[in-house]
LUMRO-374375 format. One record per atom (N, C-alpha, C, O): residue in three letters; x negated, y, z. Coordinates in steps of 0.2 Angstrom, whole numbers, padded with zeros to 4 digits, always signed. Example, Ala and Ser with C-alpha at 12.3 -4.5 7.8 and 13.67 -1.06 7.14 Angstrom:
! residues 2
ALA-0066-0028+0039ALA-0062-0022+0039ALA-0066-0016+0039ALA-0071-0017+0042SER-0064-0011+0035SER-0068-0005+0036SER-0064+0000+0039SER-0067+0006+0040
! end
This chain:
! residues 61
MET-0486+0877+0341MET-0485+0883+0345MET-0492+0884+0348MET-0494+0890+0349ALA-0496+0879+0350ALA-0503+0881+0353ALA-0507+0884+0348ALA-0511+0889+0350SER-0507+0883+0341SER-0511+0886+0336SER-0509+0894+0336SER-0514+0898+0335LEU-0503+0895+0336LEU-0501+0902+0336LEU-0504+0906+0342LEU-0506+0912+0341TYR-0503+0903+0348TYR-0506+0906+0354TYR-0514+0907+0353TYR-0516+0912+0355SER-0517+0902+0350SER-0524+0903+0349SER-0526+0909+0344SER-0530+0912+0345THR-0522+0909+0339THR-0522+0915+0334THR-0521+0921+0338THR-0525+0926+0336GLN-0517+0922+0342GLN-0516+0928+0346GLN-0522+0930+0350GLN-0524+0935+0351ASP-0525+0925+0353ASP-0531+0926+0357ASP-0536+0929+0353ASP-0540+0933+0355VAL-0537+0926+0347VAL-0542+0928+0342VAL-0541+0935+0340VAL-0546+0939+0340ASN-0535+0937+0339ASN-0533+0944+0337ASN-0535+0949+0343ASN-0537+0954+0342VAL-0533+0947+0349VAL-0535+0951+0355VAL-0542+0952+0355VAL-0544+0958+0356ILE-0546+0947+0355ILE-0553+0948+0355ILE-0556+0952+0349ILE-0560+0956+0350GLU-0553+0951+0343GLU-0555+0955+0338GLU-0554+0963+0339GLU-0557+0967+0337ASP-0548+0964+0342ASP-0545+0971+0343ASP-0550+0974+0348ASP-0552+0980+0348LYS-0552+0970+0353LYS-0556+0973+0359LYS-0563+0975+0356LYS-0566+0980+0357THR-0565+0970+0351THR-0572+0972+0348THR-0572+0978+0344THR-0576+0982+0344LYS-0566+0978+0340LYS-0565+0984+0336LYS-0565+0990+0340LYS-0568+0995+0338VAL-0561+0990+0345VAL-0560+0996+0349VAL-0567+0998+0352VAL-0568+1004+0352GLU-0571+0993+0355GLU-0577+0995+0357GLU-0582+0998+0352GLU-0585+1003+0354ARG-0582+0995+0346ARG-0586+0998+0341ARG-0584+1005+0339ARG-0588+1009+0338LEU-0577+1006+0339LEU-0575+1013+0337LEU-0576+1018+0343LEU-0578+1024+0341GLU-0576+1016+0349GLU-0578+1020+0355GLU-0585+1022+0354GLU-0587+1028+0356LYS-0589+1017+0353LYS-0596+1019+0352LYS-0598+1024+0346LYS-0601+1028+0347GLU-0594+1023+0341GLU-0595+1027+0335GLU-0592+1034+0337GLU-0595+1039+0335ASN-0587+1034+0340ASN-0584+1041+0343ASN-0589+1044+0347ASN-0590+1050+0347GLN-0592+1041+0352GLN-0597+1044+0356GLN-0603+1047+0352GLN-0605+1052+0354ARG-0605+1043+0348ARG-0611+1045+0344ARG-0609+1051+0340ARG-0613+1056+0339LEU-0603+1051+0337LEU-0601+1057+0333LEU-0600+1063+0337LEU-0601+1069+0335ASN-0597+1062+0343ASN-0597+1068+0348ASN-0604+1071+0350ASN-0604+1077+0350GLU-0608+1066+0351GLU-0615+1068+0352GLU-0618+1072+0346GLU-0621+1077+0347ASP-0617+1070+0340ASP-0619+1073+0334ASP-0616+1080+0333ASP-0619+1085+0332LEU-0610+1080+0335LEU-0606+1087+0334LEU-0609+1091+0340LEU-0610+1097+0338TYR-0610+1089+0346TYR-0613+1094+0351TYR-0620+1096+0349TYR-0621+1102+0349LYS-0624+1092+0346LYS-0631+1094+0344LYS-0630+1099+0338LYS-0633+1104+0338ALA-0625+1098+0333ALA-0624+1103+0328ALA-0622+1109+0330ALA-0624+1115+0328GLU-0617+1109+0335GLU-0615+1116+0338GLU-0620+1119+0342GLU-0621+1125+0341MET-0625+1116+0345MET-0630+1119+0348MET-0635+1122+0343MET-0638+1127+0344MET-0636+1118+0338MET-0641+1121+0333MET-0638+1127+0329MET-0641+1132+0328LEU-0631+1127+0328LEU-0628+1133+0325LEU-0628+1139+0330LEU-0630+1144+0328ASP-0627+1138+0336ASP-0628+1143+0341ASP-0635+1146+0341ASP-0636+1152+0341ALA-0640+1142+0341ALA-0647+1144+0341ALA-0648+1148+0335ALA-0652+1153+0335TYR-0646+1145+0329TYR-0647+1149+0322TYR-0644+1156+0323TYR-0647+1161+0321LYS-0637+1156+0325LYS-0634+1163+0326LYS-0638+1167+0330LYS-0639+1173+0328SER-0640+1165+0336SER-0644+1169+0340SER-0650+1171+0337SER-0652+1177+0338ASP-0654+1167+0334ASP-0660+1168+0330ASP-0659+1173+0325ASP-0663+1178+0324THR-0654+1172+0321THR-0652+1177+0316THR-0651+1184+0318THR-0653+1189+0315THR-0647+1184+0324THR-0645+1191+0327THR-0652+1194+0329THR-0653+1200+0328ILE-0656+1190+0333ILE-0662+1193+0335ILE-0667+1196+0329ILE-0669+1201+0330ASN-0667+1192+0324ASN-0671+1194+0318ASN-0668+1200+0315ASN-0672+1204+0313LYS-0662+1200+0314LYS-0659+1206+0311LYS-0660+1212+0315LYS-0661+1217+0313ASN-0659+1212+0322ASN-0661+1217+0326ASN-0668+1219+0326ASN-0669+1225+0326ASN-0673+1215+0326ASN-0680+1216+0325ASN-0681+1220+0318ASN-0685+1224+0318PHE-0678+1217+0313PHE-0679+1220+0306PHE-0676+1227+0306PHE-0680+1232+0304ASN-0671+1229+0309ASN-0668+1235+0309ASN-0672+1240+0314ASN-0673+1246+0312GLU-0675+1237+0319GLU-0679+1241+0323GLU-0686+1243+0320GLU-0688+1249+0320ASN-0689+1238+0316ASN-0695+1239+0313ASN-0694+1244+0307ASN-0698+1248+0305LYS-0688+1243+0303LYS-0686+1247+0298LYS-0686+1255+0300LYS-0688+1259+0296GLY-0684+1256+0306GLY-0684+1263+0308GLY-0690+1266+0310GLY-0691+1272+0310THR-0695+1262+0311THR-0702+1264+0313THR-0706+1265+0308THR-0712+1269+0308ASN-0705+1263+0302ASN-0709+1264+0296ASN-0708+1271+0293ASN-0711+1272+0288
! end
């Protein structure tokens, strides 16, 4: 019976370690997603500005 209890302790420790690792990975992925969203917003904004500038310049030629 003692060996079964020890095995359960090991499983709990492994589960905590796995959960901590997954939480860190999840946090990193959320940060990467946030950065990607910010880059996409900046790209969209830049594209809109460049398109407007192109249209304004096209009309002056």
